[in-house]
C-alpha positions, 0 to 999 in steps of 0.5 A: 466101127473103125478102131483107132490107136492113139499114142502120145502125151496127155496134160492136165490144163488149169485155165485161169481167166483173168479179169483184165490184161496181164501186166508185169508186177500187177496183182490181178484177180481171176474170174474163173478157173477151167480144167481141160485136157491137152496133148495132140494125141489126147485131143485126137483120141477124144474127138475120134471117139465122139465121131463114133470110132473105137479108140484106144489111147496109150499115154503116160500119167500118174495115180494122182489127182490130175491123173484121176481127172484125166482117166475119168474124162477119157472114160466119160468120152468113151476112150479106152485108156492104156496107161503107163504110170509115172510119178507125176502127171504133167500139168500146165497153168494157162493164164488167159488175159481179160480180152480173151485173145492172149494166153500165157502158158506155164509149162510143166517140165515133168517129162513123159515116161517113154513108151517103148513097146505096146501089146502087138494085138493093139497095133494089129487091131487098129485101122488107123494110128494117131501119134505125136512127137512126144511118144515115138519110141514105138514107131518101128514096132507099129511099122512091124505090126500094123495092118498094111492099109492102116494110115499113120497120122503123125504130129511133129509140131514144129520140130524138124529133126532127123527123128521127125523127118524119118517118121514123116517120110514113112507115113502116107500123109505127112502133115506139118505146120507152115511155120516149119518151112523156115527150118527148111530154108530161111530166105526163100519160100520157094526154096523152103518148099523145094527143100521140104519136097526133097526131104519127104518125096511125097505129097505134103499137107501144110496147115496154115493157121487162119489161112487154111491148108496148102497141099504140096505136090512134089511130082510137079517141079517149080518153074522159073516164073514165080506165079506159075510155080505157086499155081502148079505146085500148091493147092490152097484149101481156104479156112472157114470163118469162125468167131475165134476165141482160142486157137488151142488145139486147132492143129491137133483137131485138124489131124484127128478130123482128117483121120476121121474123113480118111476112115470114112473113105473120103478123098484127100481133098475132101478130108483136108476140107473137112479138117479145115472146118472142124479146126474152125469149130475148135477155135470158137470156144475157150480151152482144149478138150472142153472146146472140142466140137460134137459130132452134131456140130461137125456134121453141120455145114453152116460155116462159110469159107474165107477168101484167101490168096496164096500171097497172103500165106507167103507174106505172113511167113515174112520170107525175104523173097518168094 
């Protein structure tokens, strides 16, 4: 059984389902309240445990009601918690409109207690490291003690900073959301791709929301002809069809599913395609951890792929030019 070490933020989500759409100044009743766990590494830890991996999860939380509920849920899911205690557990309030398609998130401003050092034996035992941008203080320690072939899967969200770029340049499979392209260049899609390639100097995986995933190959230079540039520099993996209820956690689930496929020995292409499928499954239910697919669901192959064109992705980003 492969061992995974996840490091990052955990949040207690209180999801309030409203009877109608939220309007300013109006009093609206709630019809139901759900409780879930959020946080990129937290969701990844639970999913990977469901997929039969031995998972340790290092995170910051408190010995309060929310912290207890998180601890109980993680234990039930088979995740071995490595806690760093702080005064208050982070808690978000999520208001879901009556139509179920829009959310208002009231985020907790409580900062996570920094994790700057882990027991080296935890790092040495891991076959894969999963970490998010909220806890990067142990990154250099991980580089020192991890197994030579243990991949690091890092979630920077949309943050493109010197810190996240350094980490992305040092991991084998940098994964970024396609919205981050605007931070590399605001005017041109092709310039944004080129600037990103210059920064990271390796194959890059771009998650593209409802469209699927793009694999950027920096070994192929852009050509003067725009169509040739797209066809020869990018490979599109179309998304899977899903009855979307909530996109919360789709990117987090993509990374965990990708990690699972790598641990199984799948090729890069197979891992991306599998991660697309699992991300689609995540979107079919409401919530974060409570929407995570089961192993049985991920093993099934009943979903069909969408018909997506690369131009659909470029248009959605609203660049001034290709």
